[in-house]
N, CA, C, O and the ligand as a Tripos MOL2 file, in Angstrom:
@<TRIPOS>MOLECULE
protein
  241   239    61     0     0
PROTEIN
NO_CHARGES

@<TRIPOS>ATOM
      1 N         -33.9140   46.4600  -19.9530 N.3       1 MET1
      2 CA        -33.8350   45.2050  -20.6720 C.3       1 MET1
      3 C         -34.8150   44.2260  -20.0580 C.2       1 MET1
      4 O         -35.0920   44.2590  -18.8590 O.2       1 MET1
      5 N         -35.3240   43.3700  -20.8930 N.am      2 ARG2
      6 CA        -36.2350   42.3540  -20.3990 C.3       2 ARG2
      7 C         -35.7150   40.9970  -20.8200 C.2       2 ARG2
      8 O         -35.2410   40.8090  -21.9410 O.2       2 ARG2
      9 N         -35.8150   40.0470  -19.8900 N.am      3 GLU3
     10 CA        -35.4260   38.6850  -20.1770 C.3       3 GLU3
     11 C         -36.7150   37.9180  -20.4030 C.2       3 GLU3
     12 O         -37.3320   37.4520  -19.4460 O.2       3 GLU3
     13 N         -37.1250   37.7810  -21.6370 N.am      4 THR4
     14 CA        -38.3990   37.1540  -21.9630 C.3       4 THR4
     15 C         -38.4670   35.7540  -21.3740 C.2       4 THR4
     16 O         -37.6470   34.8890  -21.6850 O.2       4 THR4
     17 N         -39.4650   35.5470  -20.5120 N.am      5 GLY5
     18 CA        -39.6530   34.2450  -19.8930 C.3       5 GLY5
     19 C         -38.8020   34.0370  -18.6620 C.2       5 GLY5
     20 O         -38.8720   32.9750  -18.0430 O.2       5 GLY5
     21 N         -38.0110   35.0070  -18.2910 N.am      6 GLN6
     22 CA        -37.1350   34.8750  -17.1280 C.3       6 GLN6
     23 C         -37.4110   36.0200  -16.1660 C.2       6 GLN6
     24 O         -37.9760   37.0440  -16.5500 O.2       6 GLN6
     25 N         -37.0180   35.8410  -14.9390 N.am      7 THR7
     26 CA        -37.0590   36.9450  -13.9880 C.3       7 THR7
     27 C         -35.6800   37.0960  -13.3750 C.2       7 THR7
     28 O         -34.8590   36.1790  -13.4090 O.2       7 THR7
     29 N         -35.4450   38.2640  -12.8180 N.am      8 VAL8
     30 CA        -34.1830   38.5470  -12.1330 C.3       8 VAL8
     31 C         -34.5090   39.1720  -10.7820 C.2       8 VAL8
     32 O         -35.6310   39.6140  -10.5320 O.2       8 VAL8
     33 N         -33.5080   39.1950   -9.9300 N.am      9 VAL9
     34 CA        -33.6180   39.9530   -8.6810 C.3       9 VAL9
     35 C         -32.6680   41.1370   -8.7970 C.2       9 VAL9
     36 O         -31.4550   40.9700   -8.9310 O.2       9 VAL9
     37 N         -33.2380   42.3310   -8.7430 N.am     10 ALA10
     38 CA        -32.4620   43.5690   -8.8170 C.3      10 ALA10
     39 C         -32.9950   44.5050   -7.7380 C.2      10 ALA10
     40 O         -34.2080   44.6390   -7.5770 O.2      10 ALA10
     41 N         -32.1190   45.1360   -7.0170 N.am     11 ASN11
     42 CA        -32.5270   46.0090   -5.9010 C.3      11 ASN11
     43 C         -33.4640   45.2760   -4.9410 C.2      11 ASN11
     44 O         -34.4230   45.8550   -4.4310 O.2      11 ASN11
     45 N         -33.1790   44.0180   -4.7050 N.am     12 MET12
     46 CA        -33.9230   43.1710   -3.7610 C.3      12 MET12
     47 C         -35.3770   42.9420   -4.1860 C.2      12 MET12
     48 O         -36.2200   42.6110   -3.3530 O.2      12 MET12
     49 N         -35.6740   43.1180   -5.4820 N.am     13 MET13
     50 CA        -37.0220   42.8570   -5.9880 C.3      13 MET13
     51 C         -36.9410   41.8990   -7.1730 C.2      13 MET13
     52 O         -36.0540   42.0100   -8.0190 O.2      13 MET13
     53 N         -37.8900   40.9490   -7.2190 N.am     14 ARG14
     54 CA        -37.9590   40.0590   -8.3870 C.3      14 ARG14
     55 C         -38.7670   40.7660   -9.4640 C.2      14 ARG14
     56 O         -39.8430   41.3030   -9.2020 O.2      14 ARG14
     57 N         -38.2330   40.7560  -10.6720 N.am     15 THR15
     58 CA        -38.8760   41.4880  -11.7620 C.3      15 THR15
     59 C         -38.4940   40.8550  -13.0990 C.2      15 THR15
     60 O         -37.5160   40.1130  -13.1860 O.2      15 THR15
     61 N         -39.2710   41.1540  -14.1380 N.am     16 ASP16
     62 CA        -38.8770   40.7210  -15.4760 C.3      16 ASP16
     63 C         -38.4080   41.9140  -16.3140 C.2      16 ASP16
     64 O         -38.0640   41.7680  -17.4870 O.2      16 ASP16
     65 N         -38.4010   43.1020  -15.6850 N.am     17 THR17
     66 CA        -37.9730   44.3040  -16.3870 C.3      17 THR17
     67 C         -37.1490   45.1670  -15.4390 C.2      17 THR17
     68 O         -37.5060   45.3400  -14.2740 O.2      17 THR17
     69 N         -36.0560   45.6990  -15.9410 N.am     18 VAL18
     70 CA        -35.2240   46.6110  -15.1650 C.3      18 VAL18
     71 C         -35.1600   47.9250  -15.9250 C.2      18 VAL18
     72 O         -34.7950   47.9560  -17.1010 O.2      18 VAL18
     73 N         -35.5170   49.0110  -15.2450 N.am     19 ASN19
     74 CA        -35.4960   50.3290  -15.8870 C.3      19 ASN19
     75 C         -34.1210   50.9620  -15.7370 C.2      19 ASN19
     76 O         -33.5950   51.0900  -14.6320 O.2      19 ASN19
     77 N         -33.5530   51.3530  -16.8640 N.am     20 LEU20
     78 CA        -32.2430   51.9900  -16.8730 C.3      20 LEU20
     79 C         -32.3130   53.2880  -17.6550 C.2      20 LEU20
     80 O         -32.9410   53.3450  -18.7120 O.2      20 LEU20
     81 N         -31.6770   54.3210  -17.1470 N.am     21 GLY21
     82 CA        -31.5380   55.5560  -17.8940 C.3      21 GLY21
     83 C         -30.2260   55.5500  -18.6650 C.2      21 GLY21
     84 O         -29.4690   54.5810  -18.6240 O.2      21 GLY21
     85 N         -29.9750   56.6370  -19.3600 N.am     22 SER22
     86 CA        -28.7520   56.7450  -20.1380 C.3      22 SER22
     87 C         -27.5280   56.5870  -19.2520 C.2      22 SER22
     88 O         -27.4710   57.1350  -18.1510 O.2      22 SER22
     89 N         -26.5650   55.8460  -19.7340 N.am     23 MET23
     90 CA        -25.2790   55.6500  -19.0750 C.3      23 MET23
     91 C         -25.4020   54.9460  -17.7250 C.2      23 MET23
     92 O         -24.5050   55.0490  -16.8880 O.2      23 MET23
     93 N         -26.4950   54.2380  -17.5110 N.am     24 MET24
     94 CA        -26.6680   53.5060  -16.2530 C.3      24 MET24
     95 C         -26.3360   52.0390  -16.4390 C.2      24 MET24
     96 O         -26.4870   51.4860  -17.5280 O.2      24 MET24
     97 N         -25.8910   51.4260  -15.3780 N.am     25 ILE25
     98 CA        -25.7310   49.9820  -15.3410 C.3      25 ILE25
     99 C         -26.3960   49.4740  -14.0700 C.2      25 ILE25
    100 O         -26.6140   50.2310  -13.1240 O.2      25 ILE25
    101 N         -26.7150   48.1890  -14.0600 N.am     26 MET26
    102 CA        -27.2940   47.5730  -12.8720 C.3      26 MET26
    103 C         -26.8840   46.1140  -12.8620 C.2      26 MET26
    104 O         -26.7830   45.4740  -13.9090 O.2      26 MET26
    105 N         -26.6510   45.6020  -11.6770 N.am     27 VAL27
    106 CA        -26.3680   44.1780  -11.5240 C.3      27 VAL27
    107 C         -27.6640   43.5000  -11.1190 C.2      27 VAL27
    108 O         -28.3510   43.9510  -10.2020 O.2      27 VAL27
    109 N         -27.9930   42.4130  -11.8070 N.am     28 ALA28
    110 CA        -29.1870   41.6370  -11.4840 C.3      28 ALA28
    111 C         -28.7960   40.1670  -11.4470 C.2      28 ALA28
    112 O         -27.9830   39.7070  -12.2490 O.2      28 ALA28
    113 N         -29.3800   39.4420  -10.5140 N.am     29 ASP29
    114 CA        -29.0970   38.0090  -10.3880 C.3      29 ASP29
    115 C         -30.2400   37.2100  -10.9950 C.2      29 ASP29
    116 O         -31.4130   37.5250  -10.7940 O.2      29 ASP29
    117 N         -29.8800   36.1670  -11.7450 N.am     30 MET30
    118 CA        -30.8900   35.3300  -12.3720 C.3      30 MET30
    119 C         -30.4910   33.8790  -12.2300 C.2      30 MET30
    120 O         -29.3440   33.5110  -12.4870 O.2      30 MET30
    121 N         -31.4400   33.0560  -11.8190 N.am     31 ILE31
    122 CA        -31.2730   31.6050  -11.8460 C.3      31 ILE31
    123 C         -32.3120   31.0910  -12.8230 C.2      31 ILE31
    124 O         -33.4900   31.0010  -12.4780 O.2      31 ILE31
    125 N         -31.9000   30.7520  -14.0350 N.am     32 PRO32
    126 CA        -32.8690   30.3350  -15.0580 C.3      32 PRO32
    127 C         -33.5860   29.0570  -14.6410 C.2      32 PRO32
    128 O         -32.9380   28.1080  -14.1980 O.2      32 PRO32
    129 N         -34.9130   29.0120  -14.7730 N.am     33 PRO33
    130 CA        -35.6750   27.8340  -14.3620 C.3      33 PRO33
    131 C         -35.5930   26.6830  -15.3560 C.2      33 PRO33
    132 O         -35.9240   25.5480  -15.0140 O.2      33 PRO33
    133 N         -35.1610   26.9580  -16.5680 N.am     34 SER34
    134 CA        -35.1120   25.8850  -17.5580 C.3      34 SER34
    135 C         -34.1050   26.2190  -18.6420 C.2      34 SER34
    136 O         -33.7540   27.3770  -18.8670 O.2      34 SER34
    137 N         -33.6520   25.1610  -19.3070 N.am     35 ALA35
    138 CA        -32.7020   25.3360  -20.4010 C.3      35 ALA35
    139 C         -33.4190   25.8840  -21.6180 C.2      35 ALA35
    140 O         -34.6320   25.7310  -21.7600 O.2      35 ALA35
    141 N         -32.6660   26.5180  -22.4860 N.am     36 GLY36
    142 CA        -33.2410   27.0290  -23.7190 C.3      36 GLY36
    143 C         -32.5110   28.2710  -24.1690 C.2      36 GLY36
    144 O         -31.5720   28.7300  -23.5190 O.2      36 GLY36
    145 N         -32.9520   28.8070  -25.2830 N.am     37 THR37
    146 CA        -32.3930   30.0520  -25.8040 C.3      37 THR37
    147 C         -33.4280   31.1390  -25.5830 C.2      37 THR37
    148 O         -34.5910   30.9900  -25.9570 O.2      37 THR37
    149 N         -32.9990   32.2230  -24.9770 N.am     38 TRP38
    150 CA        -33.8890   33.2710  -24.5360 C.3      38 TRP38
    151 C         -33.4650   34.6000  -25.1440 C.2      38 TRP38
    152 O         -32.3450   34.7580  -25.6300 O.2      38 TRP38
    153 N         -34.3830   35.5380  -25.1020 N.am     39 LEU39
    154 CA        -34.1210   36.8620  -25.6420 C.3      39 LEU39
    155 C         -34.0820   37.8790  -24.5150 C.2      39 LEU39
    156 O         -34.9470   37.8810  -23.6390 O.2      39 LEU39
    157 N         -33.0950   38.7260  -24.5410 N.am     40 CYS40
    158 CA        -32.9810   39.8560  -23.6270 C.3      40 CYS40
    159 C         -33.0240   41.0990  -24.5050 C.2      40 CYS40
    160 O         -32.2330   41.2210  -25.4410 O.2      40 CYS40
    161 N         -33.9550   42.0430  -24.2120 N.am     41 HIS41
    162 CA        -34.1090   43.1640  -25.1310 C.3      41 HIS41
    163 C         -34.5210   44.4360  -24.4250 C.2      41 HIS41
    164 O         -35.0280   44.4090  -23.3030 O.2      41 HIS41
    165 N         -34.2980   45.5430  -25.0930 N.am     42 CYS42
    166 CA        -34.7250   46.8550  -24.6300 C.3      42 CYS42
    167 C         -36.1730   47.0770  -25.0830 C.2      42 CYS42
    168 O         -36.5600   46.6540  -26.1720 O.2      42 CYS42
    169 N         -36.9710   47.7460  -24.2340 N.am     43 HIS43
    170 CA        -38.3630   48.0320  -24.5740 C.3      43 HIS43
    171 C         -38.5350   49.3240  -25.3520 C.2      43 HIS43
    172 O         -39.6460   49.6160  -25.7960 O.2      43 HIS43
    173 N         -37.5010   50.0970  -25.5310 N.am     44 VAL44
    174 CA        -37.5860   51.3330  -26.3210 C.3      44 VAL44
    175 C         -37.4940   50.9240  -27.7890 C.2      44 VAL44
    176 O         -36.4840   50.3740  -28.2280 O.2      44 VAL44
    177 N         -38.5780   51.2040  -28.5560 N.am     45 ASN45
    178 CA        -38.6720   50.6650  -29.9140 C.3      45 ASN45
    179 C         -37.4800   51.0000  -30.8010 C.2      45 ASN45
    180 O         -36.9460   50.1210  -31.4770 O.2      45 ASN45
    181 N         -37.0570   52.2680  -30.8050 N.am     46 ASN46
    182 CA        -35.9490   52.5930  -31.7100 C.3      46 ASN46
    183 C         -34.6370   51.9800  -31.2380 C.2      46 ASN46
    184 O         -33.7330   51.7700  -32.0460 O.2      46 ASN46
    185 N         -34.5170   51.6910  -29.9500 N.am     47 HIS47
    186 CA        -33.3320   50.9730  -29.4660 C.3      47 HIS47
    187 C         -33.3650   49.5310  -29.9550 C.2      47 HIS47
    188 O         -32.3660   48.9970  -30.4370 O.2      47 HIS47
    189 N         -34.5460   48.9090  -29.8190 N.am     48 PHE48
    190 CA        -34.6840   47.5200  -30.2720 C.3      48 PHE48
    191 C         -34.3690   47.4350  -31.7620 C.2      48 PHE48
    192 O         -33.6230   46.5590  -32.1990 O.2      48 PHE48
    193 N         -34.9470   48.3580  -32.5400 N.am     49 GLU49
    194 CA        -34.7190   48.3450  -33.9880 C.3      49 GLU49
    195 C         -33.2550   48.6050  -34.3130 C.2      49 GLU49
    196 O         -32.7590   48.1730  -35.3540 O.2      49 GLU49
    197 N         -32.5590   49.3130  -33.4180 N.am     50 GLY50
    198 CA        -31.1290   49.5710  -33.5990 C.3      50 GLY50
    199 C         -30.2420   48.4260  -33.1520 C.2      50 GLY50
    200 O         -29.0190   48.4960  -33.2650 O.2      50 GLY50
    201 N         -30.8650   47.3660  -32.6400 N.am     51 GLY51
    202 CA        -30.0800   46.1860  -32.3060 C.3      51 GLY51
    203 C         -29.8260   45.9810  -30.8230 C.2      51 GLY51
    204 O         -28.9480   45.2030  -30.4510 O.2      51 GLY51
    205 N         -30.5750   46.6640  -29.9720 N.am     52 MET52
    206 CA        -30.3510   46.5410  -28.5470 C.3      52 MET52
    207 C         -31.0780   45.3100  -28.0100 C.2      52 MET52
    208 O         -32.0410   45.4220  -27.2510 O.2      52 MET52
    209 N         -30.6110   44.1670  -28.4070 N.am     53 TYR53
    210 CA        -31.1510   42.8960  -27.9440 C.3      53 TYR53
    211 C         -30.0710   41.8360  -28.0770 C.2      53 TYR53
    212 O         -29.1070   41.9950  -28.8270 O.2      53 TYR53
    213 N         -30.2490   40.7670  -27.3440 N.am     54 ALA54
    214 CA        -29.2910   39.6710  -27.4060 C.3      54 ALA54
    215 C         -29.9980   38.3680  -27.0500 C.2      54 ALA54
    216 O         -30.9580   38.3540  -26.2800 O.2      54 ALA54
    217 N         -29.5190   37.3100  -27.6090 N.am     55 ARG55
    218 CA        -29.9840   35.9880  -27.2110 C.3      55 ARG55
    219 C         -28.9930   35.4370  -26.1990 C.2      55 ARG55
    220 O         -27.7940   35.7110  -26.2630 O.2      55 ARG55
    221 N         -29.5110   34.6670  -25.2780 N.am     56 PHE56
    222 CA        -28.6040   33.9430  -24.3980 C.3      56 PHE56
    223 C         -29.1220   32.5220  -24.2470 C.2      56 PHE56
    224 O         -30.3270   32.2740  -24.2800 O.2      56 PHE56
    225 N         -28.2010   31.6110  -24.0840 N.am     57 THR57
    226 CA        -28.5480   30.1920  -24.0130 C.3      57 THR57
    227 C         -28.2280   29.6380  -22.6350 C.2      57 THR57
    228 O         -27.1310   29.8150  -22.1050 O.2      57 THR57
    229 N         -29.2170   28.9660  -22.0790 N.am     58 VAL58
    230 CA        -29.0570   28.2700  -20.8010 C.3      58 VAL58
    231 C         -28.9250   26.7910  -21.1220 C.2      58 VAL58
    232 O         -29.8170   26.1940  -21.7240 O.2      58 VAL58
    233 N         -27.8170   26.2090  -20.7200 N.am     59 THR59
    234 CA        -27.5930   24.7840  -20.9800 C.3      59 THR59
    235 C         -28.0650   23.9680  -19.7890 C.2      59 THR59
    236 O         -28.0290   24.4410  -18.6530 O.2      59 THR59
    237 N         -28.5110   22.7360  -20.0470 N.am     60 PRO60
    238 CA        -28.9950   21.8800  -18.9480 C.3      60 PRO60
    239 C         -27.8890   21.5470  -17.9480 C.2      60 PRO60
    240 O         -28.1330   20.8390  -16.9710 O.2      60 PRO60
    241 CU        -32.5490   50.8380  -24.9040 Cu       61 CU61
@<TRIPOS>BOND
     1     1     2 1
     2     2     3 1
     3     3     4 2
     4     3     5 am
     5     5     6 1
     6     6     7 1
     7     7     8 2
     8     7     9 am
     9     9    10 1
    10    10    11 1
    11    11    12 2
    12    11    13 am
    13    13    14 1
    14    14    15 1
    15    15    16 2
    16    15    17 am
    17    17    18 1
    18    18    19 1
    19    19    20 2
    20    19    21 am
    21    21    22 1
    22    22    23 1
    23    23    24 2
    24    23    25 am
    25    25    26 1
    26    26    27 1
    27    27    28 2
    28    27    29 am
    29    29    30 1
    30    30    31 1
    31    31    32 2
    32    31    33 am
    33    33    34 1
    34    34    35 1
    35    35    36 2
    36    35    37 am
    37    37    38 1
    38    38    39 1
    39    39    40 2
    40    39    41 am
    41    41    42 1
    42    42    43 1
    43    43    44 2
    44    43    45 am
    45    45    46 1
    46    46    47 1
    47    47    48 2
    48    47    49 am
    49    49    50 1
    50    50    51 1
    51    51    52 2
    52    51    53 am
    53    53    54 1
    54    54    55 1
    55    55    56 2
    56    55    57 am
    57    57    58 1
    58    58    59 1
    59    59    60 2
    60    59    61 am
    61    61    62 1
    62    62    63 1
    63    63    64 2
    64    63    65 am
    65    65    66 1
    66    66    67 1
    67    67    68 2
    68    67    69 am
    69    69    70 1
    70    70    71 1
    71    71    72 2
    72    71    73 am
    73    73    74 1
    74    74    75 1
    75    75    76 2
    76    75    77 am
    77    77    78 1
    78    78    79 1
    79    79    80 2
    80    79    81 am
    81    81    82 1
    82    82    83 1
    83    83    84 2
    84    83    85 am
    85    85    86 1
    86    86    87 1
    87    87    88 2
    88    87    89 am
    89    89    90 1
    90    90    91 1
    91    91    92 2
    92    91    93 am
    93    93    94 1
    94    94    95 1
    95    95    96 2
    96    95    97 am
    97    97    98 1
    98    98    99 1
    99    99   100 2
   100    99   101 am
   101   101   102 1
   102   102   103 1
   103   103   104 2
   104   103   105 am
   105   105   106 1
   106   106   107 1
   107   107   108 2
   108   107   109 am
   109   109   110 1
   110   110   111 1
   111   111   112 2
   112   111   113 am
   113   113   114 1
   114   114   115 1
   115   115   116 2
   116   115   117 am
   117   117   118 1
   118   118   119 1
   119   119   120 2
   120   119   121 am
   121   121   122 1
   122   122   123 1
   123   123   124 2
   124   123   125 am
   125   125   126 1
   126   126   127 1
   127   127   128 2
   128   127   129 am
   129   129   130 1
   130   130   131 1
   131   131   132 2
   132   131   133 am
   133   133   134 1
   134   134   135 1
   135   135   136 2
   136   135   137 am
   137   137   138 1
   138   138   139 1
   139   139   140 2
   140   139   141 am
   141   141   142 1
   142   142   143 1
   143   143   144 2
   144   143   145 am
   145   145   146 1
   146   146   147 1
   147   147   148 2
   148   147   149 am
   149   149   150 1
   150   150   151 1
   151   151   152 2
   152   151   153 am
   153   153   154 1
   154   154   155 1
   155   155   156 2
   156   155   157 am
   157   157   158 1
   158   158   159 1
   159   159   160 2
   160   159   161 am
   161   161   162 1
   162   162   163 1
   163   163   164 2
   164   163   165 am
   165   165   166 1
   166   166   167 1
   167   167   168 2
   168   167   169 am
   169   169   170 1
   170   170   171 1
   171   171   172 2
   172   171   173 am
   173   173   174 1
   174   174   175 1
   175   175   176 2
   176   175   177 am
   177   177   178 1
   178   178   179 1
   179   179   180 2
   180   179   181 am
   181   181   182 1
   182   182   183 1
   183   183   184 2
   184   183   185 am
   185   185   186 1
   186   186   187 1
   187   187   188 2
   188   187   189 am
   189   189   190 1
   190   190   191 1
   191   191   192 2
   192   191   193 am
   193   193   194 1
   194   194   195 1
   195   195   196 2
   196   195   197 am
   197   197   198 1
   198   198   199 1
   199   199   200 2
   200   199   201 am
   201   201   202 1
   202   202   203 1
   203   203   204 2
   204   203   205 am
   205   205   206 1
   206   206   207 1
   207   207   208 2
   208   207   209 am
   209   209   210 1
   210   210   211 1
   211   211   212 2
   212   211   213 am
   213   213   214 1
   214   214   215 1
   215   215   216 2
   216   215   217 am
   217   217   218 1
   218   218   219 1
   219   219   220 2
   220   219   221 am
   221   221   222 1
   222   222   223 1
   223   223   224 2
   224   223   225 am
   225   225   226 1
   226   226   227 1
   227   227   228 2
   228   227   229 am
   229   229   230 1
   230   230   231 1
   231   231   232 2
   232   231   233 am
   233   233   234 1
   234   234   235 1
   235   235   236 2
   236   235   237 am
   237   237   238 1
   238   238   239 1
   239   239   240 2
@<TRIPOS>SUBSTRUCTURE
     1 MET1         2 RESIDUE 1 A MET
     2 ARG2         6 RESIDUE 1 A ARG
     3 GLU3        10 RESIDUE 1 A GLU
     4 THR4        14 RESIDUE 1 A THR
     5 GLY5        18 RESIDUE 1 A GLY
     6 GLN6        22 RESIDUE 1 A GLN
     7 THR7        26 RESIDUE 1 A THR
     8 VAL8        30 RESIDUE 1 A VAL
     9 VAL9        34 RESIDUE 1 A VAL
    10 ALA10       38 RESIDUE 1 A ALA
    11 ASN11       42 RESIDUE 1 A ASN
    12 MET12       46 RESIDUE 1 A MET
    13 MET13       50 RESIDUE 1 A MET
    14 ARG14       54 RESIDUE 1 A ARG
    15 THR15       58 RESIDUE 1 A THR
    16 ASP16       62 RESIDUE 1 A ASP
    17 THR17       66 RESIDUE 1 A THR
    18 VAL18       70 RESIDUE 1 A VAL
    19 ASN19       74 RESIDUE 1 A ASN
    20 LEU20       78 RESIDUE 1 A LEU
    21 GLY21       82 RESIDUE 1 A GLY
    22 SER22       86 RESIDUE 1 A SER
    23 MET23       90 RESIDUE 1 A MET
    24 MET24       94 RESIDUE 1 A MET
    25 ILE25       98 RESIDUE 1 A ILE
    26 MET26      102 RESIDUE 1 A MET
    27 VAL27      106 RESIDUE 1 A VAL
    28 ALA28      110 RESIDUE 1 A ALA
    29 ASP29      114 RESIDUE 1 A ASP
    30 MET30      118 RESIDUE 1 A MET
    31 ILE31      122 RESIDUE 1 A ILE
    32 PRO32      126 RESIDUE 1 A PRO
    33 PRO33      130 RESIDUE 1 A PRO
    34 SER34      134 RESIDUE 1 A SER
    35 ALA35      138 RESIDUE 1 A ALA
    36 GLY36      142 RESIDUE 1 A GLY
    37 THR37      146 RESIDUE 1 A THR
    38 TRP38      150 RESIDUE 1 A TRP
    39 LEU39      154 RESIDUE 1 A LEU
    40 CYS40      158 RESIDUE 1 A CYS
    41 HIS41      162 RESIDUE 1 A HIS
    42 CYS42      166 RESIDUE 1 A CYS
    43 HIS43      170 RESIDUE 1 A HIS
    44 VAL44      174 RESIDUE 1 A VAL
    45 ASN45      178 RESIDUE 1 A ASN
    46 ASN46      182 RESIDUE 1 A ASN
    47 HIS47      186 RESIDUE 1 A HIS
    48 PHE48      190 RESIDUE 1 A PHE
    49 GLU49      194 RESIDUE 1 A GLU
    50 GLY50      198 RESIDUE 1 A GLY
    51 GLY51      202 RESIDUE 1 A GLY
    52 MET52      206 RESIDUE 1 A MET
    53 TYR53      210 RESIDUE 1 A TYR
    54 ALA54      214 RESIDUE 1 A ALA
    55 ARG55      218 RESIDUE 1 A ARG
    56 PHE56      222 RESIDUE 1 A PHE
    57 THR57      226 RESIDUE 1 A THR
    58 VAL58      230 RESIDUE 1 A VAL
    59 THR59      234 RESIDUE 1 A THR
    60 PRO60      238 RESIDUE 1 A PRO
    61 CU61       241 GROUP 0 **** ****
């Protein structure tokens, strides 16, 4: 999943993309730098087309 315009810390590394295989989960920490509505999505095209994305809103 990618947090467009945001970065996370996962496995002690700052990144904007986290690679996950089937049936995997990962915990990532994020401190959003600004308020707004953002998109979090999968980079696998058929997953994205199948709805593997979400918006999230950061309030001030
Ligand atoms: Cu996917």
